[in-house]
C-alpha positions as CSV (number, residue, x, y, z in Angstrom):
1,M,103.1,109.7,92.4
2,K,104.7,107.7,95.2
3,L,106.8,109.3,97.8
4,K,110.4,108.1,97.8
5,C,111.5,107.1,101.3
6,I,114.7,106.2,103.0
7,I,115.2,104.7,106.5
8,V,118.1,105.8,108.7
9,D,118.5,103.6,111.7
10,D,121.4,101.5,113.1
11,E,119.1,98.9,114.6
12,P,118.3,96.1,112.1
13,P,115.0,95.0,113.8
14,A,113.8,98.6,113.7
15,T,114.6,99.0,110.0
16,R,112.8,95.7,109.2
17,I,109.7,96.9,110.9
18,L,109.7,100.2,109.0
19,E,110.4,98.4,105.7
20,N,107.4,96.2,106.3
21,Y,105.1,99.1,107.2
22,I,106.2,101.2,104.1
23,G,105.5,98.2,101.9
24,K,101.9,98.2,103.2
25,V,101.2,101.9,102.3
26,S,100.3,102.5,98.6
27,F,101.7,106.0,98.3
28,L,105.1,105.2,99.8
29,E,108.2,103.6,98.1
30,K,111.3,102.6,100.0
31,T,114.5,103.4,98.0
32,A,117.3,102.8,100.5
33,V,118.2,101.9,104.1
34,F,121.2,103.3,106.0
35,N,122.8,102.6,109.4
36,D,125.2,105.6,109.0
37,A,123.9,109.1,108.8
38,L,127.0,110.3,107.0
39,K,126.3,108.0,104.0
40,V,122.9,109.6,103.7
41,L,124.4,112.9,102.8
42,E,126.3,111.3,99.9
43,F,123.1,109.6,98.7
44,L,121.1,112.8,98.8
45,N,123.6,114.4,96.3
46,T,122.5,112.1,93.6
47,H,119.0,110.8,94.5
48,R,115.6,112.3,95.0
49,V,114.2,111.7,98.5
50,D,110.8,112.9,99.7
51,V,110.7,111.4,103.2
52,I,113.3,110.2,105.8
53,F,112.4,107.9,108.6
54,L,115.2,109.0,110.9
55,D,116.5,107.6,114.2
56,I,117.9,110.1,116.6
57,Q,120.6,108.2,118.5
58,M,123.1,107.5,115.6
59,P,126.9,107.2,115.7
60,Q,129.0,110.0,114.3
61,L,126.1,112.2,113.3
62,T,122.8,112.2,115.2
63,G,119.4,112.3,113.6
64,L,118.8,115.8,114.9
65,Q,122.1,117.0,113.4
66,L,121.3,115.4,110.1
67,S,117.9,117.0,109.9
68,R,119.5,120.4,110.3
69,I,121.8,119.8,107.3
70,I,119.4,118.3,104.7
71,S,117.1,120.2,102.4
72,K,114.0,121.6,104.0
73,D,112.0,120.1,101.1
74,I,112.7,116.6,102.6
75,K,110.1,115.6,105.1
76,V,111.4,114.0,108.3
77,I,109.7,111.6,110.6
78,F,111.8,110.8,113.7
79,T,111.8,107.3,115.0
80,T,113.3,106.8,118.5
81,A,113.1,105.0,121.8
82,Y,113.7,108.3,123.7
83,P,110.8,110.7,124.3
84,D,113.2,113.4,125.6
85,F,114.0,114.7,122.1
86,A,110.3,115.2,121.1
87,L,110.2,118.9,121.7
88,E,113.5,119.5,119.8
89,G,112.2,117.3,117.0
90,F,109.1,119.3,116.5
91,E,111.1,122.6,116.7
92,L,112.9,121.3,113.6
93,N,109.5,121.0,111.8
94,A,109.4,117.2,111.8
95,V,106.2,115.7,110.3
96,D,105.9,113.5,113.4
97,Y,107.8,111.9,116.2
98,L,107.3,108.1,116.6
99,L,108.3,106.3,119.7
100,K,109.6,102.7,119.5
101,P,108.1,100.1,119.4
102,I,106.0,101.6,116.7
103,A,102.6,100.2,116.0
104,F,101.4,100.2,112.4
105,E,98.3,102.3,113.3
106,R,100.5,105.0,114.7
107,F,102.9,104.8,111.7
108,Y,100.0,105.3,109.3
109,Q,98.7,108.3,111.2
110,A,102.1,109.9,110.7
111,V,102.5,109.2,107.0
112,S,99.0,110.3,106.3
113,K,100.2,113.8,107.1
114,L,102.6,113.6,104.1
115,N,100.0,113.2,101.5
116,T,96.7,115.1,101.8
117,D,95.4,113.3,98.8
118,S,95.9,109.9,100.2
119,K,92.6,109.6,101.9
120,T,90.5,106.8,100.5
121,E,87.0,105.6,100.4
122,L,85.1,102.5,99.3
123,V,82.9,102.7,96.2
124,S,80.3,100.0,95.5
125,S,79.9,98.8,92.0
126,S,76.6,98.0,90.4
127,S,77.8,94.4,90.4
128,T,78.1,92.4,93.6
129,D,81.5,90.9,92.4
130,F,83.8,93.8,93.3
131,I,84.3,97.1,95.0
132,F,86.5,100.1,94.1
133,V,88.9,101.5,96.7
134,K,89.9,105.1,96.2
135,T,93.7,105.5,96.8
136,D,96.7,107.6,95.9
137,G,95.1,110.9,95.2
138,K,92.1,112.3,93.3
139,N,90.1,110.0,91.1
140,K,92.4,107.0,91.4
141,F,90.7,103.7,92.2
142,K,91.8,100.1,92.9
143,K,89.5,97.4,91.9
144,L,89.1,94.6,94.5
145,L,87.2,91.4,93.9
146,L,85.0,90.5,96.8
147,E,86.0,86.9,96.6
148,E,89.5,87.9,97.5
149,I,88.6,89.6,100.7
150,L,89.3,87.5,103.8
151,F,88.4,90.0,106.5
152,V,88.3,93.7,107.2
153,E,89.9,95.2,110.3
154,S,89.0,98.6,111.8
155,L,91.9,100.9,112.7
156,Q,90.0,103.9,114.2
157,N,89.8,106.3,111.3
158,Y,91.0,103.7,108.8
159,V,90.3,100.2,107.8
160,C,92.6,97.4,106.6
161,I,91.2,95.1,104.0
162,H,93.0,91.7,104.2
163,T,93.3,89.4,101.2
164,S,95.5,86.4,100.9
165,N,98.3,88.4,99.3
166,Q,98.0,92.0,100.3
167,Q,96.6,94.4,102.9
168,I,95.0,97.6,101.7
169,I,94.7,100.5,104.1
170,T,91.8,102.9,103.4
171,H,90.6,106.1,105.1
172,S,87.1,104.9,106.0
173,S,85.0,103.5,108.7
174,L,84.0,99.9,109.3
175,K,80.3,101.0,109.0
176,N,81.1,102.3,105.5
177,V,82.7,99.0,104.6
178,I,79.7,97.0,105.8
179,E,77.4,99.1,103.7
180,S,79.6,98.4,100.6
181,L,79.7,94.7,101.1
182,P,76.9,92.2,100.3
183,E,75.2,91.1,103.5
184,K,74.9,87.5,102.4
185,G,78.7,86.9,102.1
186,F,80.0,88.9,105.1
187,V,79.3,89.1,108.8
188,Q,80.5,91.4,111.5
189,I,82.0,89.4,114.4
190,H,83.4,92.2,116.5
191,K,83.4,96.0,116.7
192,S,86.7,95.8,114.8
193,Y,86.2,92.9,112.4
194,V,84.1,91.9,109.5
195,V,84.8,88.5,107.9
196,A,83.9,86.7,104.7
197,L,81.9,83.6,105.5
198,K,83.4,81.6,102.6
199,H,86.9,82.1,104.1
200,I,86.1,81.0,107.7
201,E,88.2,77.9,108.4
202,S,86.7,77.1,111.8
203,T,85.1,78.8,114.8
204,D,84.5,78.2,118.5
205,N,82.6,80.1,121.1
206,F,85.2,82.8,121.3
207,S,87.1,83.0,118.0
208,V,86.9,82.8,114.3
209,F,89.9,81.5,112.3
210,V,90.5,82.9,108.8
211,N,93.6,82.1,106.8
212,G,95.4,80.9,109.9
213,K,94.6,84.1,111.9
214,E,92.5,84.0,115.0
215,L,90.0,86.8,115.3
216,P,87.9,87.5,118.4
217,I,84.1,87.2,118.5
218,G,82.6,90.2,120.4
219,A,79.7,89.5,122.8
220,T,77.5,92.0,121.0
221,F,77.8,90.2,117.7
222,K,77.9,86.5,118.9
223,D,74.2,85.7,118.5
224,S,73.9,87.2,115.0
225,F,77.1,85.5,113.9
226,F,76.1,82.1,115.0
227,E,72.7,82.6,113.4
228,K,74.5,83.0,110.1
229,I,76.6,79.9,110.8
230,E,73.5,77.9,111.6
231,G,71.9,79.1,108.3
232,N,74.9,77.8,106.3
233,K,75.5,74.5,108.1
234,I,74.8,71.0,106.6
């Protein structure tokens, strides 16, 4: 079951970033956005909310004040540009305290604390046409066609699988991903990137371009990468 989230922030750029991040996480669902903390109280009277992404510096009612009023069953992740409130935020049993500007990797680390069953892994099929990605709890898998994968990006303890229309975050290592992918169709170009050969648009001595995105070529992987390129040239 997805966790229903609301965003409470009076800065539109900040809310847009959070909406984008929530949309990338399979176990989260955004239900509303507010720029006024008082309106949140009315909403909570008639709607189920699991998580609030809550700015601290708000007009009329601050995020800290709101967090003291709402049900203790609602998880709070503070989002603010001010580190001074961090201690008070954690004293209120906040799940996490995110400092703006918020990077997606840091955001995902925070929301992973919400759902202990959200850890994922890659499972190879007996076929070379697809893999299964374990997500959203115990024994739930998402089938992903290998031909759809553009590249895979390492995010420390997670990886992000990029396709043309979605990004899938999984709790895994790049090494695990490489072992799950057919060697013939994929190549590691950097300690943080594995790319699908068929989706490479162009390359030079320093970068690979995939779906309009420039990815760096690491010095350690340059020779093996260009050996594969040489093996597929005409």
